[in-house]
C-alpha atoms as one frame of an Amber mdcrd trajectory, in Angstrom:
protein
  -0.140   0.102  -0.075   1.314   3.429  -0.295   1.188   5.942   1.987  -2.281
   7.092   1.868  -2.963   2.964   2.224  -3.427   2.446  -1.205  -1.451  -1.276
  -2.016   1.273  -1.100  -4.572   3.507  -3.683  -5.822   6.738  -3.614  -4.935
   9.844  -4.413  -6.692  12.162  -6.895  -5.684  11.827 -10.322  -3.317  12.881
 -10.748   0.201  14.176 -14.366   1.492  14.997 -15.722   5.247  16.241 -19.082
   5.850  17.657 -20.673   8.639  21.215 -22.525   9.682  23.207 -24.398  11.972
  24.746 -20.859  13.200  21.901 -18.727  12.803  19.100 -17.003  10.788  19.218
 -15.399   7.622  16.994 -12.417   5.757  17.347 -11.253   2.779  15.796  -8.480
   0.267  17.071  -7.485  -3.450  14.718  -4.435  -3.160  14.698  -1.477  -1.421
  11.398  -1.005  -1.469  12.052  -3.644   2.205  13.409  -2.616   5.315  14.277
  -4.838   8.294  12.851  -3.869  11.069  14.298  -4.805  14.799  11.419  -5.415
  16.822  13.098  -7.313  20.123  16.772  -8.121  20.475  17.521 -11.270  18.416
  13.976 -10.736  16.437  13.657  -9.069  13.117  11.158  -8.594  10.170  11.297
  -7.933   6.584   8.814  -5.420   5.235   7.843  -3.152   3.077   9.588   0.693
   4.118   6.533   2.508   2.946   3.196   2.687   3.553   0.370   1.069   5.752
   2.717  -2.356   5.949   5.401   0.050   7.400   2.737   1.935  10.139   1.448
  -1.699  11.387   5.153  -2.946  12.258   6.472   0.204  14.019   2.641  -0.521
  16.019   4.346  -3.968  16.225   7.470  -1.980  17.711   6.276   0.044  20.095
   3.615  -2.647  21.309   6.799  -5.034  21.641   8.949  -2.139  23.809   5.792
  -1.921  25.764   5.699  -4.964  27.123   9.379  -5.648  27.826  10.484  -1.949
  29.606   7.487  -1.576  31.451   5.308  -4.443  32.101   8.827  -6.761  32.025
   7.307 -10.003  29.413   9.967 -11.854  27.687   9.092 -11.552  23.991   9.609
 -14.990  22.485   9.761 -15.206  18.294   6.016 -16.492  18.209   4.447 -14.038
  20.191   6.012 -11.201  18.475   4.357 -13.205  15.012   1.213 -13.575  17.123
   1.263  -9.377  17.604   1.737  -9.193  13.802  -0.789 -11.654  12.351  -3.559
  -9.055  14.841  -2.160  -6.382  12.925  -2.807  -8.161   9.449  -5.386 -10.065
  10.049  -8.144  -8.110   7.581  -5.034  -7.475   4.707  -5.772 -10.137   1.735
  -2.023  -9.883   1.295   0.971  -9.990   3.526   4.663  -9.041   2.184   6.539
  -9.341   5.314   9.191 -12.618   7.229   9.523 -12.412  10.657  12.737 -14.111
  11.900  14.427 -14.131  14.995  15.807 -16.180  18.276  14.055 -16.737  21.298
  14.721 -19.868  24.393  12.580 -21.948  21.827  15.703 -22.008  19.136  15.353
 -20.247  15.656  12.778 -19.106  13.691  11.389 -17.777  10.383   7.565 -16.737
   9.697   6.070 -16.218   6.543   3.080 -14.144   7.288  -0.110 -14.925   5.313
  -3.397 -13.075   3.891  -6.050 -12.121   6.720  -3.876 -12.984   9.788  -2.058
 -16.234   9.019   1.824 -17.265   9.600   3.323 -19.983   8.907   6.932 -21.285
  10.680   9.561 -22.594   8.292  12.796 -23.485   7.551  13.072 -20.864   4.218
  11.039 -18.567   2.904  10.625 -15.816   0.051   8.113 -13.657  -0.563   7.591
 -11.047  -4.086   7.207 -10.435  -6.878   9.970 -13.208  -7.872   9.638 -15.263
  -4.463   7.832 -18.037  -6.236  11.683 -18.956  -8.431  13.337 -17.810  -5.286
  11.406 -20.992  -2.993  12.126 -23.381  -6.037  16.037 -22.477  -5.408  15.394
 -22.799  -1.889  13.978 -25.643  -2.426  16.970 -27.368  -4.597  19.800 -26.230
  -2.553  18.988 -26.343   1.234  20.654 -28.582   3.519  20.079 -28.897   7.306
  23.453 -28.560   7.762  24.342 -25.206   6.240  26.984 -22.442   7.962  26.094
 -19.111   7.889  28.340 -18.249   5.160  27.248 -20.507   3.580  23.124 -19.581
   4.073  24.356 -16.117   3.001  25.348 -17.340   0.088  22.377 -19.252  -1.108
  19.972 -16.425  -0.091  22.386 -13.959  -2.090  22.180 -16.518  -4.893  17.912
 -17.200  -5.272  17.642 -13.361  -5.490  20.206 -13.268  -7.938  17.642 -15.043
  -9.716  15.982 -11.430 -10.711  17.773  -9.271 -13.094  19.176  -7.218  -9.640
  22.468  -6.890  -8.340  21.267  -5.197  -5.006  20.622  -7.669  -1.870  20.662
  -6.430   1.486  21.220  -8.766   4.135  20.291  -9.640   8.061  22.395 -12.085
  10.173  21.125 -13.238  13.135  23.595 -15.132  15.079  22.608 -17.835  17.046
  23.172 -17.116  20.979  23.901 -19.517  23.473  21.149 -20.779  25.472  21.228
 -19.142  28.647  17.803 -20.919  30.317  16.693 -24.757  29.443  13.009 -24.351
  28.416  10.730 -26.104  30.579   9.840 -29.712  29.889   6.553 -31.170  29.623
   7.968 -33.592  33.267   8.344 -30.281  34.807   5.004 -29.578  34.791
């Protein structure tokens, strides 16, 4: 959507993938931006229009919940907040990635408030080609460098030399998630 609320087609694509050492998110468009929503939680989304406003609103809510109320954020909780913001949208151009105590995550936000947790995803103009490339070349034991190269290559399928990368390095787990046996 444009700044006045009309949806506009953004050039380029965005991809996200999980590897052994972290999460890689990349975009081939200057129309997209990486938003830091919480420590170790980012999303890639349009840098203008109503999408930007919704992302910034979620960022304010996350900040309030963590700073004022002391709530610990998970990637899934941030995903839920984003999905609520986009629940009436017929098209959503947002990837969410990060790490929390449960591990590494990539979520592809869907129309009407839905989302899907994935190991790799692509959104945007040439996303079908990027997903096909990722499906063919992604493997479970990718290093951070290999994952970054794979993201770049999947976006280079477009006739575009611009690629911006966001790297979320895997942090050491500070707490063990509670198991069902502990309850």
